[in-house]
C-alpha positions in Angstrom: 0.1 0.3 0.4 2.8 2.4 1.0 5.3 1.7 -2.4 1.7 1.9 -4.7 1.3 6.2 -2.6 5.1 6.4 -2.7 4.6 7.8 -6.6 1.5 10.1 -6.9 3.0 11.6 -2.9 6.7 12.3 -4.9 4.8 14.1 -7.6 2.4 16.4 -6.0 6.0 16.9 -3.5 7.9 17.9 -6.6 5.3 20.1 -7.7 5.2 22.2 -5.1 9.0 22.3 -5.1 8.6 23.4 -8.5 6.4 26.0 -7.3 9.5 27.0 -5.1 12.4 27.7 -7.6 11.4 30.4 -9.5 14.3 31.4 -12.4 16.7 28.0 -11.8 20.1 28.0 -12.1 22.0 28.3 -15.9 25.0 25.5 -15.3 24.5 22.8 -12.9 27.9 20.6 -11.4 27.8 17.2 -10.5 29.3 15.2 -8.3 27.4 11.6 -8.9 29.1 9.5 -5.7 28.1 6.2 -4.9 27.5 4.3 -7.1 30.0 1.4 -5.4 28.2 2.3 -2.0 24.7 1.5 -3.5 25.6 -1.9 -4.9 27.2 -2.7 -1.6 23.8 -2.4 0.3 22.4 -4.0 -3.0 24.8 -7.3 -3.3 25.8 -6.8 -6.4 29.0 -6.5 -8.5 30.5 -2.5 -7.8 30.2 -2.3 -11.8 26.4 -3.3 -11.2 26.2 -0.2 -9.5 28.1 2.2 -11.9 25.2 0.8 -14.1 22.5 1.5 -12.4 23.5 4.6 -11.7 24.1 6.0 -15.6 20.1 5.3 -15.5 20.1 8.4 -13.4 22.4 10.4 -15.5 19.7 9.7 -18.5 16.8 10.7 -15.8 18.7 14.1 -14.3 19.9 15.4 -18.5 15.2 14.8 -18.9 14.7 17.0 -16.0 17.2 19.6 -16.9 15.9 20.1 -20.5 12.2 20.5 -18.4 13.1 23.3 -16.6 15.4 25.0 -19.0 18.7 25.1 -17.7 21.2 25.6 -20.4 24.5 23.3 -19.0 25.7 20.9 -16.5 28.3 19.2 -15.7 28.7 15.6 -14.8 31.6 14.4 -12.9 32.4 10.3 -14.3 35.7 10.4 -14.1 38.6 11.4 -11.8 41.9 11.7 -12.6 42.1 10.3 -9.0 39.5 7.2 -10.0 43.1 5.3 -12.3 43.9 4.4 -9.3 41.1 2.0 -8.8 41.7 -1.3 -9.6 42.2 -2.5 -13.6 38.6 -5.0 -13.3 37.0 -1.9 -12.1 38.2 1.1 -14.4 37.7 -1.5 -17.2 33.9 -1.8 -16.8 33.9 1.4 -16.6 35.4 2.3 -19.5 33.2 0.0 -21.4 29.9 1.7 -19.7 31.1 5.1 -20.1 32.1 4.7 -24.2 28.5 2.8 -24.5 26.4 5.5 -23.0 28.7 8.1 -24.6 27.5 6.1 -27.6 23.9 5.9 -26.5 23.1 9.1 -25.4 25.2 10.9 -29.3 22.7 8.6 -31.3 19.4 8.8 -28.9 16.8 11.4 -30.0 15.9 13.4 -27.2 19.2 14.8 -28.1 19.0 16.2 -31.1 15.7 16.9 -30.7 15.8 19.0 -27.6 19.7 20.2 -29.5 21.7 19.1 -26.2 25.6 19.3 -27.3 27.6 16.3 -25.7 31.3 17.3 -25.1 34.1 15.7 -23.5 36.1 18.0 -20.4 39.4 16.8 -19.0 43.1 14.7 -20.0 40.8 12.9 -22.2 44.1 11.6 -23.4 44.8 9.8 -20.6 41.5 7.5 -21.7 42.0 4.0 -23.4 41.6 4.9 -27.4 38.2 3.3 -26.6 36.7 6.3 -25.8 38.7 8.7 -27.4 36.6 7.5 -29.9 33.2 7.6 -28.5 34.2 11.0 -27.4 34.5 12.4 -31.1 31.8 10.3 -31.9 29.4 12.5 -29.7 31.4 15.8 -30.8 30.7 15.2 -34.5 27.0 14.0 -33.8 26.1 17.3 -31.7 29.0 19.8 -31.7 26.0 21.7 -34.0 23.7 22.5 -31.4 23.6 24.7 -28.4 20.0 24.5 -26.8 21.4 22.3 -23.6 25.5 21.9 -23.0 26.2 18.6 -21.6 29.2 18.1 -20.6 31.2 15.4 -19.7 34.1 15.2 -16.8 36.3 12.5 -17.4 40.3 12.2 -16.3 39.3 15.8 -14.8 40.8 17.1 -11.7 40.6 20.6 -10.9 43.9 20.9 -9.9 45.4 19.6 -12.1 43.7 22.3 -14.1 45.1 24.8 -12.4 48.8 23.4 -12.9 48.2 23.3 -16.6 47.1 26.6 -17.0 49.7 27.9 -14.8 52.3 26.2 -16.3 51.1 27.6 -19.4 51.1 31.6 -18.6 54.9 31.1 -17.1 55.9 29.8 -20.3 54.3 32.9 -22.5 56.4 35.2 -19.6 59.6 33.0 -20.2 59.5 33.6 -23.6 58.7 36.9 -23.4 55.5 36.8 -25.0 53.7 38.2 -21.8 53.8 40.2 -19.4 53.3 39.0 -15.8 51.9 41.9 -15.2 49.1 41.4 -18.1 48.3 38.0 -16.3 44.6 38.8 -15.7 41.6 36.7 -15.2 41.0 36.5 -18.7 45.2 34.9 -19.2 43.6 32.1 -16.9 40.2 31.1 -18.6 42.5 31.1 -22.2 44.9 28.6 -20.6 42.6 26.6 -19.3 41.8 23.1 -21.0 38.5 23.5 -22.9 35.9 23.5 -20.6 33.0 24.4 -19.4 30.9 27.2 -21.3 29.8 29.6 -18.4 30.7 29.3 -14.2 28.7 27.3 -12.8 26.0 28.3 -10.0 25.3 25.6 -8.1 27.0 21.8 -7.1 25.2 18.8 -6.5 26.9 16.2 -4.6 25.2 12.6 -4.2 26.4 9.8 -1.2 26.2 11.4 1.7 30.0 12.9 1.8 30.3 16.8 2.6 33.1 17.7 -0.1 33.6 19.4 -3.7 36.2 17.0 -4.4 38.8 19.0 -7.1 35.9 19.8 -9.2 35.8 22.1 -11.6 37.9 25.2 -8.4 38.3 27.8 -10.7 34.9 28.1 -12.1 32.6 27.1 -9.0 34.7 29.2 -6.5 34.7 31.8 -8.2 32.1 32.8 -8.9 30.5 31.5 -5.2 28.5 28.6 -6.7 25.6 27.3 -4.3 26.9 23.9 -2.9 24.2 21.1 -2.6 24.9 18.0 -0.4 22.2 14.9 -1.2 22.0 11.7 1.0 20.5 9.2 -1.6 23.4 6.9 -3.6 23.4 8.4 -7.0 21.4 5.6 -8.1 18.8 6.5 -5.7 18.7 10.6 -6.8 15.5 11.0 -7.4 13.6 14.2 -9.0 12.3 15.3 -5.4 16.2 15.5 -4.6 17.1 17.8 -7.7 14.8 20.4 -7.1 16.1 20.6 -3.6 19.4 21.4 -4.4 17.7 23.8 -7.4 15.8 25.1 -4.1 19.1 25.6 -1.6 20.1 27.8 -4.8 17.0 29.8 -4.6 17.8 30.7 -1.1 21.3 31.3 -1.6 20.3 34.2 -3.6 17.2 35.4 -1.8 20.1 34.9 1.0 22.4 36.9 0.0 19.8 40.2 -0.8 18.4 39.6 2.6 22.6 39.9 3.8 22.2 43.1 1.5 19.4 44.6 3.2 21.5 43.9 6.5 24.2 45.5 5.5 22.1 48.4 4.2 20.2 49.3 7.5 23.6 48.9 9.2 25.3 51.5 7.1 22.4 53.7 7.5 22.2 52.9 11.0 25.6 54.1 10.8 25.0 56.9 9.0 22.0 58.8 11.7 24.9 57.9 14.8 27.3 60.1 12.2 25.4 62.7 11.9 23.9 63.0 14.8 28.0 63.4 16.3 27.4 66.6 13.8 24.7 67.9 14.9 25.5 67.9 18.4 29.6 68.9 17.6 27.8 72.3 15.6 26.1 73.3 19.1 28.9 73.2 21.4 31.0 74.7 18.7 28.2 77.9 18.2 28.0 77.9 22.2 31.8 77.9 23.4 31.7 74.3 24.9 34.7 71.6 24.7 34.4 68.8 22.6 32.6 65.6 23.5 33.9 62.5 23.8 32.3 59.0 21.9 31.0 58.4 24.8 29.1 61.8 25.5 28.1 61.4 21.4 26.5 58.7 21.5 24.6 58.7 24.5 23.9 62.5 25.3 21.0 64.5 23.4 22.1 67.4 21.6 21.2 71.1 23.4 19.6 72.6 21.3 21.4 76.3 20.6 19.8 80.0 21.2 
């Protein structure tokens, strides 16, 4: 009975959440964590957890299209993942290869003009994965309605180190003066990545860290972060919408902070104005200057 009621209740709750979101973020980055732990809870091989997570990947793409999100970046394989056991890596590479080709041929992808790109040190990936990346790029390269970035062999530190090395080389060759280095210089030196700054980072699986993911693109824009408890294969639309609501509340909180700062500034200005009026009165009467404490607490006398 409970299972039969769960789906309509979740659908109703999703509708309520959508009314609370307002304008969605333009760019969402997702750390798809928990595939292996999910497999452990189900008593299956870790590769089966990754396969279950691939279904959620398809779903989040669909949800993003429905909500008008412009760009989504998925953390599929980090540079640290190369340290995993070989059999697990190879199974994951097979899954990524198949999904890239499947997405590139999907009717929904072409109907919604989704641009599929891989970001990261993709030259480190097996040839079959690189070929699938090229295939997806060729099939969707002319689209720009929704950008789907798949982070493969990606590490934020490595990306920043590479950019730093590139800029240092330009300076060493006399092509660039150190004083000429700007934000634009760094962004041009970065590997091909997202087309815009990250507004919201979502991480599933319960861990509260961003794991070296898009540090330049996210921190520079003060991205909101939403940590979700469910493992990636269990991530539902209502969890996704909660993340979007977090972004909306972050924006609202920022405006409230500005209002509080504005009120505080007006209070200080009023106090300074009050002290100034008192000072004028003392000067006209020839009284000695008041102390700070007296200026704050003693009302000014009327001027004769």
